[in-house]
N, C-alpha and C positions, 0 to 999 in steps of 0.2 A: 574559383571558390576554393576555399580551402578544405582540407581534410577533415575539420571539425564541422564546418557547415555541412558537409555531406553526409555524416554520420547523423545530424539533426534533422536533416531531410528526410533521411531512411527513417528515422524515428517516426517521423509524422506519417510517412508512407504505410506505416504498418498499423495506423489507424484509419487512414482514408482510404485504404483498399487491400482490407484484412483477407480477403477471398485469395490473394495471390501465396499466401501463405499456408493455403488449407492441404495441399496434397503431401502425399509422403513422399518419404526417400527415395531413390533409386534403389532397385535390387541389383545385387553384383551382376556383371559382365562375365560369364564362363568363357573361358576361352574355348573351351570344346564344344560350345554351344552357338559360336558366333559364324556357323554353317548355315547353308539354304536351309536345312531340316529344323532349323532353332524353333521353339515352340513361340508363338506369340503370347504377349501376356499385354495385360491392360497398367500401363504406367503412365505416371506425369510426364510433363515434357520439358521441364526447368528445375534444376537445381537451387536450392534453397536461395544461394546469394544471387544467382541469375533472375530471379524471381523478385528479389529485392531492387537490384538494379533496373529492371525492367519498369517496375513500379515507380520509382524515381521519375524514369524518363517519362512515363505516362502521365504523371502529374506534372511536372514540370511544361510539357509541351501539350497538355489537355487531350492526350489520347485515350477516348473511353475505353474502359475494360468491362467485360460481362461479367455474368454470375459466377464465371468458373476463374477469373482472375485473370484472363485471356485478351488479348488483342480482338476487338471487334472486327469481325469480318475474315480473319486469318483463317487459312484452308489447311487441313491436316494433310501430310504427304501421304499418299498410297504406296504400299510396297508390292511388288509384282513378283514372278519368278527370279530366282536369283537376286533378288533385293535384300538390303541389310535386315536384319531382324528388327523386331519393334523395338527393342531397348537402345540399338543405335539411332534408330529414325527419331525417338523420343528425345533424345539427349542432343543430337547433332541436325537433324531433318531441317530445322530451320535456320541453321547457320550457313554463313559464308565466309570467304577468305578473300579481301582486298586488297589491292597496292596501290597505295598513294604515291606519285612522283612529286618530290621535293626541289624546288627550284628557286629558293630565297630563304634567309635564316628567320624572316617574318613567317612565313608558312611553317616551317619547323618549330617555331614555338606555337603556333596556332594547333597544329595537330599534336603535341606534345600535351598541352592543357586540355585538349578534347579527350585524349586517352585518359587522363588522372580525374577528370570529371565524372566519366562515364564508366570507369574500372573496366576498359577494353583490355582483350587480349592480343598484345602486340607478340607477334611472331619471331620478327626478325626485321632488322634495318640496319641502313647505312647511310652515308651524307646524300644519297640519291633516291631512296625509296623507303616505305615502311610498310609493311605487311600485317594486316590486323583482320584479325577474327572477330565476327560479331554477328548478332542476330539481325537477318533479313529485315525485321520488323524495325530494328534501332539503325538502319542505314539512314533514313530521312531525317531522324534525328541529330544523327551525328553530321550529316552535312548541313544541316540548319545551322551550326554552331561553327562552323568553319568558313574560311573566306571564301568570297566567290571563285578566287582562282583554285582553289583546291577541289571544288564542288564536281566538277568536269575532269578532274585529273587524276581518276581510279579506274583500276580495271579489276574484274574479278580473276581470280587464280583458280578457284575450286567451286564450281557451281553445284556440285552435289558431294558436299563433304560426309555426310554418312556413308556413300557407298566407296569412297575414296579411304575413308578409316576401315570398311568391312574388307577390302581388298587388301590391307595392311596386315591382318590375319594369316596364320599359316593355313594354306588350303587342304581340303579333304585329301587323304592319302590317293583317292582314287582318280584324283584330278593330276598328280605328279607324274610326269613322264618316266619311261623305264629307267633305271638305274644304268642297263647295259646299253651300249650302241656300238653302231658297226666297227669302231676302232678297238672297242673292248673283245672282240671274240678273236683271242689268241689263245696259244698255248701257255700252259702255266708255265713261269718262271719264277727262279728264285730269288733274281735280282731286282732289290728294292728301286721303286720309281720315285722321282722326285714328288714333293709336294705339288708342284706346278701342274702336272698333269693329271693331277686329281683332283683338283679342287671344283672344277665343274660337276664333278657327280659326287662330291661329297655333301651326303644328305644333310649335314648339320647346318651348311652355308645355302641352303635352299630357301630358308625360311627365315624369320625373326623368331628367336628361341625365349619361352619364358623360364625363370629364375631356377624353377624346377627341373628343367631341362640341363641348363648351363653348368649348375652346380656339380651334378653327377657326370657332366661330361669333362668338366675341371680334375674332377677326382680321377676318371679315366686316365686320362693324359697323364697323371701324375704316376700311376701305377704301371703304366705302358713305357715310359721313357725316365725310369727312378734314378738314372745318372745325371740329367741335367734339369728334372722339373721337380721342384716343389709348391705344394699347395699350401697356403699361409692366409691368416685371418689379420686383417687391418685392423678390425675393431667390432663392436655391434652397435647396430642401429637404434633409431628410437624405439621402434617396436619389436626389439629383441633379436633380429636375424644378423647373422655374420655378414662382414663387407669381405667375400672371397678374394683372394688374388693368386697369381702364380708367377713364382720367381723360378728366373729360368736363365742358367747359365752354368758354368763348369769352371771350377777351380783346380787348375793344375798343380800339382803338389811340388815344390823344390826346396827340398831341407835346406840347401845352401845359400836360398836367397830369400832373405825376410819379406813378407809380404806386408804392404802398406794396408790403407783402407781400400775396400773394395769398392771400384768405381761403379755406380748403378744408375740406370735409366728406368724412370718413373713412367708408364703410359697408363692413363685413366680415360674411363669414360662414363656415361650414365648419371652425371652428375643432375642432369635435367632429365626427369624420367622419362617422356614423351620422346626424348631422340635416340630413337632404338637402332639408328644406323651406327652412331657411335660405339654402343655397348657390342654389336656384332663386329664391328671394325676392329676393335682390341682383340676380340676372340680370334678373328681371322689371322692377324699378325702373330698372335701368340702361337697359333696351330702352325703357321708357316716358319717362325723361327724353330719352334720344338722338332717337327718332322725333318728340316733342313741340316741337322746338326750331325756332323760325320759325312753329310752326303756332297756338300759344296765346301771349298776350303775360306771362303770369305764370310759365310755364316758363321762356320764352326770358330773361325778367329773372333768372330763378334760377340760368341759366347764364351770362350775364353777370356775374353778382355774384360768383358762386363757383364754385371747381374742385370735382366731386366725384368721389371715389376709390372705385370700385367693385369689390371683393377678393372673386370669388365662395366662393374656397375658401383659407383660411389654412394649411389642411392636406391638400395636394394628395396624399401618399403614403399618408395614412391613407383618404381618400376614394376614392382607386383601390383599396384593399385592400377596401373595403365592397362594390365592385363586381364584385371576383373571388375573393375569398376568405370574407370574414365581413361580413354584412350590419350587425351590431350592433357594428362595430368603433370605438371611440373616441377613443384616442388617436393621437398619431403613431407612425412605425415603426422610430424609432431603437433601438440597442441598450442594455439595461440592465446591472446587474450580475447579474442572472440570466438565463441563455441563455433560457430557456423563457418569460420576461415580459417582452416588449417594449413599447416604446411610453412616452412622457411626456404627460401632460395639460397640452397647450399654455396652457390658461387658469388654471394654476397655477403656470406657469412665470417668471411676468415678475418683476422685480427686487424691486418695492415690496411691502414687509410679505411677502415670499416666507417661507413656514410648512414646515417640515420636523419640526414636533413631533407631528403628529396620527399616529395609527395607519395611516391611509390615505395620506397623504401620503408616507410614508417605507417605503412597501410596493411594490416593483415591479409586483407583480402585481394592485396596485389599480387600479381607472379613475380614481382623481383622483391618481395618482402623480406629484408635484410634481418630481421629478428628484432629482439629490444635490447642487443648487447652484441660485441663480439663474441663469435664462436659459440652462439646459441644454437646453431643449426648442429644437433648432435653428431651427426656424420662428419662433418667438416672437422668438428673439434677432435675424433676419433683418429681421422686422417692426420692433421697435425700433429697430432701426441705420438702417432706411428712414426710418422717422417724424422720428428727430433729424437725420438728414441735410437730408429736407427742411426742417425748420425753423430749422435752423442755416446752412445754405449755400445753400439754394435759393430764398430769399424767400417762403417759404410761413408762413401762419399757420394752423393747425389749429385752427378754431372749432367744431368738432362732431364727436364720435366714437359712433359706432351699431354694436354688437357683437350681429349676429342669433344665436340659438340657438333651439330647440325643447326641450320644450314647456312648457304651463302659463298662457300668455297673460299675462305679466306685464311690467311696464315697470319697470326697474330701476335706480337710481342710486346713487353710491359712498356710503358706502364698504362694500367686500365683506368685507373682512378683520376688521371690527368695528363692531360698534353701538355702542360708548364713545367714540368720535369721530365728532363732527360736521363735515360739510362746510361750509369757510366760505362757499359759496354756495349752502347748502339752499334757501334760499326760489325762488331763480331756479331750480335743478333741479328743484322740485317744480311749480313753474309751468307749466315747458315739459311736463315729464312728464303733468299733467294735460291739459295740450291735446293731446298725442301720444293720448292714451287716447281723448279725445273724438272727434279727427279718425278714429279706427279705428272707433269705435261708429258714426258717422254714415254711413261710405261703406253702398251698397248691401248688405244682409246681414252688417254688420260685427259682429264679437264683440265683449264684453267684456274688457276688459284692465284688471287691478288696477294698483295703481302704489305701489311699496314700497320700501325701500333694499336694497341689494343682500345687506347683511348679515343681513338676516330670511330670504334664501334659502339661507343656508349653515347654518341651525340647525334644528332640531324643536321643538315645545312652545310656549306660550304666552309672550309678552313681559312684561317687569315695568315698571312707571311711572317708576320713577327712572332717574336717568342712568347708572346704572353698567351694568357689563355684565350681562347677564341671566345667571342661572345654569340655561342651558339647552345641551343635547346638539348640538354639531356634528356633522351628518350626513357635512360632507366640509369640508375646511379652505376657507376664504373667501381666503386670503392669496394673493398672486402673480397676481392676476387682470388682465386686459388693461384692464378697466376702472377700475381703482384706478391703474394705473400711467399712463394717459393723463390722468386728471384731476390727478392729484399731481405726477408728475414732469413731464409736458408740458403742463401747467396749462392743458388744455383743458376750458374753462367748462362746456360741455354734453357730458357722457360719460353713454352710456346702455347697459345692455345689455337688449335685448328680447327675450323668450321668445314665439315664436310659436305658432301653434295646435297642438296642440288642448289639453284638459283631461285627457287620458288615455285615451279611448277608442281610440285608435291609437298615442299617444306619437310616437316616433320613425319610426312606420311610417305616415305622413298617407297617405291616397290620394291619388293624381295629380290627382283632381279638385278639390283644396284648392288646389293651386298658383296658379291666376288668384284666387280669392277673397282668399288671404292676400297675394298680391303686391298686391291691390288695397288692402288694409289698410295695408299698408308703405309704398304710394306716396301715400297720402292722409297718413301721419304724416310722409315725408319732405316733401312740399309744406308742409304746416302748419310744420316747423319751419324751412325755408327762408324762409317769410314771416316768423316768429317772429324771425328772427335779421336779417331785413332793417329790425328796430325798430318794426314794427307791431303786434306780440305776435299775431300770426296773424289778428287781428281784420277788417283791410281786404285787398283785393287788392293785389298789388304791382304791378300795372299795370291799366289800365281794359280790362275783359273783355266788350266787345261792348254792346247794347242794354241789358242790366241795370246795368251800369257807368255807362252815361250817365246813365239814370234816377236813380240814386243822386248823380250828380254835380250835377245838375239841383236835387235836393232838398237836398244841402248847401248849395248857394248861395243859397236862400231859407230856410233852416230857421228863422234867428232871426226873421222878419217872421211865416212861420207860426205860430212856437210862440207869438209875443205874442198872436196871433189864434185860438188855439187850434185849429188846424189842422194841429197836428203828426201826431196820429192819423189823421187823412184822408191826408195825403201819404204817410205810411208806408205804409199800405194801398195807395194806387197804384201808388207805387216796386215794390211786392212782388207786384201783380197781384191781391190781394185784392178782397172785396167787402163792403160792408156794414160798414166799420169794423172788419173782422177780417183780422189780420195771417196768412194762410195757410201753411201748411208747405209747400205747393208752391211758392207764389209765392216764399218767403223763399230756397229751393233751388235755384229759377232765376237768382238775381242774386249769392247767397251761397254757394258751394260749400264755406265751413268750416262751415255746418251750425249757426249758433248758435240756441239755442231762443228760444222767444217771450219776448219782453221784452229779452233782450240788445241789439237794435238801439235800441229805445229809450231803454236807458240808456246807450249810446255816443253817441247824438246828444244826449241831453240832457246829457252832460259835455262836449261840443263846443261845445254853445250857451252852457254856463256859462264855459268856457274865452274863446270870443271875446268876451264881454260884459268 
């Protein structure tokens, strides 16, 4: 069914079941009232467009609607002690998230068409599965238009979506564990501690934070660390909010050496409003870089060599809306051609290979609506203008761009719009991407991240072996992405989109206990990337790092002679703290926080030895 036909049927539904539009709009969700003491209210159960969609389904499949416009026989969800407030129950109490396993291109085409016809909310997808959020009442209708092979190929990911959403908001202060622990009971010391020892008790990262807390926190960091932190404004959003960022870096002054363009790495989050973990992760990485300056040589080196621009949310209007109205809102908040369907998907709004052909991209009610033209998304346009001004007028060279999203644990590189075009620096992109994934995995409790081209994430079904565009169904358009625009238009050699935790158990509603672990993974990846861009491919440390580095330097000076005398393995063991000729994992971690596996250092030193000869 084509989009025009969809709207014609919707117009008929307005006449055939008008009671479905009779309810008023939702009242705002105040973050401070999403606690157990929230006052119960009498409100409708569906938004305007959701009621339109459900009316369409009822009309096509002859499901009767009662006098209130609801499905006949539907039972309300009761809330008990500790249950979500009525606002959340009314909006999400009847919804479920299902994962459909995809085993053939035909199944991919079928489920893509069903999503477009029913205007369903696709959470995430890859070549093997698709996660879809929909009302429980709509499940039979969806299964009815899918092929028989898909009708039993789904599993529920969240049985109680309202409860999961409720738990993603900050907990009451009295539910928080005390800040002081047994390890904190020590005499006062003037010696500053590293950020790694305090992240577990840092109250800012215990919960997700609203924009009204994030902005004062950013101002505080600027005032506390004026030597290397500046708060800047990327632009102004559709609703008039600033898009704040932190520029972190130190510019060593050397009058005898003229400075070239300042190498800059841009890290963004929050393009999609409901992906809270991306915003918190940008904040965590920024805080870790800021507080580590002057404490470790490697981090100090990274801040001296690069400027790091951290943008917690490119979509402040949408982010605020997720806190005050709809936790699962994705787009920005600007008006469209349809009054009751607001918002543009910012990550499909950029000018390079902007796509308006797909049924989802040209439907204002779609979660991936690309707008009516390139750069119609206000925030995307402001961000692109800022980036161009930086490179053309402010003596800046953007050497890397990292766009954080959730979820599915993937590191994606260009291109997103098509798999038929190979990026000219493919080998470099893959080399660094694999290193980032490895750095993440080797953190304490690090997760496994996949590495693939972003175009693989825009389609469902299996790929083909030839170089032609594979005949696969596009779950959503891959054109107009920030990833492709920075890589192709601004010539940023290392551009990536990283999809953070998890793989679907919680999706966009990742519990707050994952903020610090996810932040540590991203921090490890950013450190690796910085050292990679310094020219040492992430293998060596940027600078000497205490006793372990001194041992490595002593070994390097004598490696040639020891290799000649067969003492190479013994010296490696001594340098790493191993015994009996075994290079232990613990010893290697002590001196090499890049975490290379057994044999990596032997290969490296052997190559160094041959080069020196």
